[in-house]
N, C-alpha and C positions, 0 to 999 in steps of 0.2 A: 504494499500499500504506499502511495506516495506521501512524503513528508515535507512539510513546509519549514524552510529555514528563515529565521527572523533576524532583525537587526538586534545584536546583544547589547544589554545594558551594562556599561563598563564604568561603574561608579555611581555614587548616590546622586550626584548632580547632573549626570549625563541626560540630555533630552533627545540628541540626535547624532548621526555620523555621516560622514561624507563617504560614499562607496567609491573608492579610488580606482580599483581594478579587479576585474574577475579573473581568477587564477584558473579556475576550470570553466571551460566553455559548454554551451549546450550540447548534448550528445556524448560528451566525455564520461567515462567511468570515474567513480569517486568511492573512496572507502571512508568509514566513519573515522573522524580525526584527521582526514587530509584537509589541507588549506582550500577552502573555496574561494574566498576574495579577501581583499585588503580594504580595510576602512580607516579612516582618519577621524580621530575624536579630538577633543580638547587636550588630551594627554600625549597621544602618539599615533603612529600608523600601527594598526593591529591587524594580525591575520586571524580571519574567521574561520573557524574549523567547521566542517560539515558534521551534523548530528546523526546522519544516516549513511547507509551505503547504498550503492545502486548507480544510476545514470542522472546527469544533471537534465532534467526535463524542461526547465524554463528559468530564465532569468526574469524576475519580476519587475526590476528597476535596471536602469542603465547606468553605466560608469559615468562619475561626475554628479551623481544624484545625492542631494541631502535626504537622509531617511531618518524618520522618527524611530525612537527606540521600540522594540517589539513589533515593528511593522514588517511584514514578510518581504523577503528579497529574493528567494529562490525556491525551487520545488525540485526535490530528489526522490526517484522512484524507480520502478522496474522499466526495462527498455520496452518502448512502445505503448507504455501505459498512458491513457488519456486523463488530462487534468484540466480543471477550469481555474483560471487565474483567481487567486484570493482577492478579497476587497481590502484595501488599506483601511487603517484605523479611521482616517478621515472621511471615509465613505466613498472615496474617488478610487477608480481602478489603478492600474499600472501608472506609477509616476513617469512623467514625460520630462524630457530635456530639449530645450529648444536648440534648433541647429547652431545657432550663433553663441551659445552659452559654452564656457569653458570650465573645467574643474577649478576649484579654488586654488590659489597658489599655495604651496607648502614651504616656499623659501621667502624670505623677506624680500620685498621690492624696495629698491634704493631710488629715491626721487630727489635729483640735486635741486636746491633752492638758490636762485641766483642772488649773489651779493647786490645790495643796494648802491654800494660804491666801490671802486677798485682802488682808490686813492688811499694812501696811509699818511699819517702825521709825519711832519718834517722830522728828519733825523732817524727814522725807523727804516730797516731794510726788509723788503719782501723776499722770503726764502722758504723753500720746502723744508719739512723736518729732516730729510736726509741729507740736504745740503747744509743745513745748520750743523748737523753732528759731524759731517766730515770736516766742515770749517772749524769746528771746536777742536777736534782731535788733532788737526794739523796747524792749529794757530793761524787761520786765514782770516784776514780782515774782509768781512763780506760787504763792507761799504765800498771797497776798492774793485769789486768784482762785477763785471757787466752781465746782467741777467738776460738770458735768451728765452725764458719762459713767459707765459701769458701776463701782459701788462709789465713786462720787465722783471718778473720774478726770477731769483736766483735758483737753479736747479742743480742737480747732482754734477751734470756734465760740465756746467760752468766752473764750479769749484775744482773739478779735476784737471780742467783745462789750465786754470790758473796755476795749479801746482806743478803740472808737467811743463808748462812754458818757462817755469823759473823766474816768473816776474817777481822781483823782490818787494815791490811796492804792495803786493797783496798778502804777504806774510808778515805778520805782527808778532813782535816779541812781547806785547802786553796782553792781557786777558781780553777776550772778545766781550763787548758790551753784553750785559745780561738780558737786555730787552730787544733782542733781534726778533722782529715781527714775522709770524709765519702765517701766510695766507691759506685759509681753509675755506672750502665750500661747505655750506650746511647741508646735511643730509636728513631726509625723511625716511625713517625705515617703518614699513607697514608690519605691525605685529603679526606674528603667526597665531594659529588657534591655540598652540601650546603656551605661548607667551601671554595671550590673553587670558587663558585659564589660571596661569600662575598668578597674575595681577588681580583677577576677581577673587580667587580663593584666599590669597594671602592678605587682602584687603579686608574680606570677610572675617577672617581669623583674628586679625589685630583689633578690629573694631566691635567684634561680638564675643570674643573669648577673653576673659581676664587672665592674663599671663602672670606668673610669677617664675622666679629662676633661683636654682641652687647650683653653685660651682664646687667641684672637689678635685684635689690634686691627687693622682694615683701613682703609686710605685709600680713600674713596669718592668723591673729588672727581671723577674721571674718569668713573665711573658716573652721578653726579648730572648732569654736563654733557651726556653722551651721551644720557641718557633724556630731558633737557628738550629738545634738539635734536630727537630722534626723534619725540617727542610733538607737536611744532609741525606734523608733517606727517600725523599720524593722526587719524581721527575720534574723537570722545568715547568711544565704546564700545570701542574697540581701543587705547587709550593704555596703555604699558608701565608696570609698576610696578617698584619696586626688587627686589621678591621674584622677578620674572621674570629678571632678571639674575642674581639668586643661583642660582636653579634651574639656568640654563644653565651658569653657571660651575662649579657643584658636578658637574653631569653630565660636563663636559669634564675635570675634575679626577679624577673616577673612572676614567676611561680609564687614567690613569697609575698608579692605585692599585686594582687589581682585588681586592686582599685586603680592602679595605674595602667593596667592592660584592659581599658575600658573605653566606653562611649558615653558622653553626656546626652541624654535624650529627654529633654524638658524637665519632667518631674521625677526623673529616675535615672539611674546610672546602669549601663549594661556592662556587666563583667564578662568578658569573653572566655570561653572555655579553652579555646585554642590560643597558643602563643605564636602570632605571625609577625615576625620582625620585618618591618619596611626599612629599605636602604635607598637613601636619596642618591641619584645618580645624575650627573651633569651631562646633559646632552645639548645638541646644537639648538640654540635659541631658547633654552630654558632648563627645566629641572623636572626629572621624573623620579617617582618612588616605586621601586619594585617590591614586591611582597613575598617574602620568603615564608613558606608555610610550615606550621609544626617545628619551629626552630629548636624548641626546648628538648625535642625528642630525638633529634639527629645528632650524629657525631660530627666533629669538627670538620674532617676531610669531606664529608658529605655536603656539609653547609658551604664550604668553600668553592666546591665544584658547581653547586647549583646557582649560587649567588654569581660566580663567574659567568655562567652561561646566560643568566638573565640580563646582567649588565651588557654583555656583548650584543644581545638582542635589542635591548633598550637604545644602545648608541648606534645600531645598524638600522634602527626604525623598523624592526620587525618583531616587537613584542607580542606575546600571546595574551588573551584576555586574562588568563590566570595569573600572568606575570605582575600585573599591576593593580589587582583588586584583592581586598581581605586583610590588609595589614592592620594590626591592633595597637602597635607601638612603632615609632620610627626612630632611625639614627642617621644623622647627617655628619659625615667626617670629612673635615677639611685639612686633615694632618698631612696629606701629601703635598700641600701648597705651603708648608712651613708656617701654619698658622698656630699661634699660641693659645688663643682662646677666643669663642664667639658664642652667641646665643641664636637659636634657631626659632622659627615660628611654628607653632603647633599645627600639624596637618589635620584639619578636621576630616571625619568626626572623632578622631583620636584624642585622647586625654593627655598625652605627653610626647615629647621628642627630646633625643638627647643629642647635643652638639659636641663633637669630639675634636680636639686640637692635635698638634703634632707630639709624638713621643720624642724627647730629647734628653740627651746626656748633659746634666747640669751639676753644679756643686751643690751638695746636700750636707746636712748635719746630722749624724747619727752617733748616739753615744758620746756626744761631746767633741766628736771629730769631723773634720771636713773631709768629704770624700766624693767621688764622682758617682752619680746614680741616675737611672732612667726615670724621668718624670713625664706625666701627661696630665693636661686640664681637660675636664669635661664639665658641661654645663646642661642641666635638665630644665627644659620649659614645660610648665604644667598649667592645665586648666583649673583655676581656683574654684571652679563650680564643683570639681570632682575631687580634689585632694587639697592638702594643706602643707605648709613649709615643713613641719615635722615629719610627715610621711616621705616627702621627696628627700629629705636629708637622710632618713633612715635607709631609703632604697639606694641612694649613692654610697652609704657606708656598706651595705650589703654586697653591692657591685664591686667594691674593692676587695672584698673577701674572695672573690672568684679571680679578679685580675692580678692580686698579689699572691695567690696560691692556685695557679692555673691547673694543677693536677686535679682539682676538684671538678673541672669540666670534663675529665676523662673517666670518672668513675660514677 
């Protein structure tokens, strides 16, 4: 019997999705779990899997169509089976796309804005950023260089020509004035759907969720030593990261603090039975949170592999619906960018998020002696409607128990 495939709902606030491309064409065989189509949501480009096996009998909507959640998009059934086109939720039949309509852009559109004036104040030199850098590195006086760029702007080749020509008048033994003007054209960058979603959700979070913050400094010596030892036995593509240990430690700590593994729901708090740790991933033009399921139940090596695979799909624009839905607590780690400390915005409808800085070797005092030790700062942001400072502080202390004795993650 034929089965109708509908536009999936990927997030509590998703209302519609753009059907970007049909992966399986009408008449092609398809198995349950095969990718049927790609859709673009506010969060990412997502691969929609077929919930049935058989033959693709009909595409109900065309590529480039914006489709409401739960509206039918295709029919899969037995070869030769006759089907009637389902009626969409709006009461209208198959969605139509006008011939002159084009799919929404997935990349930002850059539109130059003309300068109102190309003239600069007297005494300033128009120069490109690269020309300015080369001039500074080589002590070239830009006021003595003839610019060949638009409006007499000094560009790279002008500075290089001055250097190769050996003109002494252009080389200055004194520092270059600090106020060399750089001419830029303004740019207007059209926000992508993902950037729009980030803006909307983060504004909503900061204006409707009462945040409070607790910071803790963690001793990371044991984690760094265990990671080094474990990675000696693992192949290159399976080596553990510091973040893998943090994810596992957070998951185990959430078992002890179910009130932080929760969602605020008006007059009640929903404490989730599963511990699904979300991991913030920097992608082109935005931020995406992948959801690792049952994190507290899985060993470190499995967590590491699954997170790596989801991160790769997120950055490749090929996430699966299950990759980005269902997180109950999130982690945002900027440690790889040499960040000491920061605070993150709660990811609704979750109750808390952990912001993680870099693990660094620093001077520390232990037993009255100064020595070198690994330290890492982390800050938890919590919805004050769900929890209070004392509970958040206790959570951070309990997290230290796992990070400072990581063998507890293995037993």
